C-alpha positions in Angstrom: 4.1 -13.4 -23.5 4.4 -12.2 -20.0 6.5 -14.9 -17.7 6.0 -14.0 -13.9 8.8 -13.6 -11.8 7.2 -14.7 -8.4 8.8 -17.7 -6.3 7.3 -20.4 -8.5 9.4 -22.5 -11.0 9.2 -21.4 -15.2 9.2 -24.4 -17.4 9.5 -24.9 -21.1 8.2 -28.1 -22.2 8.3 -29.3 -26.1 6.5 -32.5 -27.6 6.6 -33.5 -31.2 3.4 -31.8 -31.7 3.2 -28.8 -29.5 5.1 -26.9 -26.7 4.2 -25.0 -23.6 5.5 -22.9 -21.0 4.5 -23.5 -17.4 4.8 -21.8 -13.8 4.9 -25.0 -11.4 5.2 -24.7 -7.8 8.5 -25.5 -6.0 6.8 -29.1 -5.0 6.7 -29.1 -8.8 2.6 -28.9 -9.4 1.4 -27.0 -11.9 0.3 -23.7 -11.2 -0.4 -21.8 -14.2 -0.1 -22.4 -18.1 1.5 -19.3 -19.3 1.5 -19.9 -23.1 0.7 -23.3 -25.0 1.3 -23.3 -29.0 1.8 -25.5 -32.0 5.4 -24.7 -32.8 6.0 -23.7 -36.7 9.5 -23.0 -37.7 9.5 -19.4 -35.8 7.8 -20.7 -32.9 11.0 -23.5 -32.6 13.0 -20.8 -32.2 11.6 -18.9 -29.8 10.7 -21.6 -27.7 14.2 -22.6 -27.6 15.3 -19.0 -26.1 12.3 -18.9 -23.8 13.0 -22.3 -22.5 17.2 -21.1 -22.2 15.8 -18.4 -20.4 13.5 -20.3 -18.1 16.5 -22.6 -17.3 18.9 -19.6 -16.5 16.3 -17.8 -14.2 15.6 -21.0 -12.3 19.5 -21.5 -12.0 19.8 -17.8 -10.9 17.0 -18.3 -8.2 18.4 -21.6 -6.9 15.7 -23.9 -8.1 17.8 -26.6 -8.8 21.1 -27.8 -7.6 24.2 -27.6 -10.1 27.7 -29.0 -10.1 30.6 -28.2 -12.6 32.2 -31.2 -14.6 35.0 -30.4 -12.3 33.3 -30.6 -9.1 31.6 -34.4 -10.1 35.2 -35.2 -11.1 36.2 -34.3 -7.8 33.2 -36.1 -5.7 34.0 -39.1 -8.0 37.8 -39.4 -6.8 36.3 -38.3 -3.1 32.8 -39.8 -2.4 32.4 -43.0 -1.2 28.6 -45.3 -2.5 26.8 -41.7 -1.2 27.6 -40.2 -4.9 26.3 -41.5 -8.5 26.4 -40.5 -11.6 23.2 -40.4 -14.1 23.6 -40.4 -17.8 20.3 -40.1 -19.5 21.3 -39.9 -23.0 20.3 -42.3 -25.6 21.8 -45.7 -26.5 23.6 -44.6 -29.8 25.3 -41.5 -27.9 26.5 -44.1 -24.6 28.0 -46.4 -26.9 30.3 -43.6 -28.3 31.5 -42.3 -25.2 30.3 -42.2 -21.3 31.4 -41.5 -18.1 33.4 -44.0 -15.9 30.7 -45.6 -13.3 28.0 -43.9 -14.5 24.4 -45.2 -14.5 22.6 -45.2 -17.6 18.9 -44.7 -18.0 17.6 -42.8 -21.3 15.5 -40.3 -20.2 12.7 -41.9 -22.0 12.3 -44.5 -19.8 13.3 -43.0 -16.3 10.0 -42.3 -15.7 9.6 -46.5 -15.5 12.8 -47.1 -14.3 12.5 -44.9 -11.0 13.5 -48.2 -8.8 16.7 -48.9 -9.7 17.9 -45.4 -8.6 18.6 -45.4 -4.9 16.7 -42.1 -2.9 19.7 -41.9 -0.2 22.5 -41.2 -2.8 23.5 -37.9 -4.4 22.6 -38.1 -7.8 24.7 -35.9 -10.7 22.4 -35.8 -13.8 24.2 -35.3 -17.6 23.5 -35.7 -20.7 25.1 -34.4 -23.9 24.6 -30.6 -23.1 22.5 -30.3 -20.0 19.1 -29.7 -21.3 17.5 -33.4 -21.4 19.5 -33.5 -17.7 17.9 -30.9 -16.5 14.6 -32.0 -17.4 15.6 -35.6 -15.9 16.1 -33.4 -12.8 12.8 -31.9 -12.8 11.1 -35.5 -13.2 13.7 -36.9 -10.4 12.9 -33.9 -7.7 8.9 -34.3 -8.3 9.1 -37.9 -7.6 11.2 -37.8 -4.7 15.0 -37.5 -5.1 16.1 -34.9 -2.9 20.0 -34.7 -4.0 19.9 -34.1 -7.7 22.2 -31.9 -9.4 22.4 -31.2 -12.9 25.9 -31.5 -14.0 26.4 -28.1 -16.2 26.8 -28.4 -19.7 26.9 -32.0 -19.8 29.8 -33.8 -21.9 30.0 -30.6 -24.1 32.1 -29.1 -21.1 33.7 -32.6 -19.5 37.0 -32.5 -20.5 38.1 -35.6 -18.2 38.8 -39.5 -19.2 35.9 -41.0 -20.7 35.1 -44.8 -21.8 35.0 -44.7 -25.4 33.4 -47.6 -27.6 36.7 -49.2 -28.6 37.1 -49.5 -24.9 40.2 -47.0 -24.4 39.7 -44.2 -22.7 
């Protein structure tokens, strides 16, 4: 598979029964289907590698903005109401622990709950590792949210206080 290196964004999409790699424009319109396949065990491994490579390429080219956990923590302490943290993890994950004052909308519900988000706020989007939040950032950008940033490494890299299920910190 040949992946173009022009200024368009490269994304990998994975569904239950198939997967694909696509080239999309900066306004997130489909430009070209690069590869589309029904995965088998080996393909799933390579698809994960392709997705990771595309995320890295898009990150290095500045296609999306990224925040480190330290930057998010700093904004939490200093920013006014113009900053919010969006958690796109599943219910079970959120029940175990979450970043204080974060807004929770599971990634699979994001499209239908966009009205709950303020387009004028700066949004730091996170999940467990950064992959679901990366996809959520693409979706939000496509829907007109211009101040969207992915939290680098998600909760895996978050070393600050978390709200726990038992109510403790």
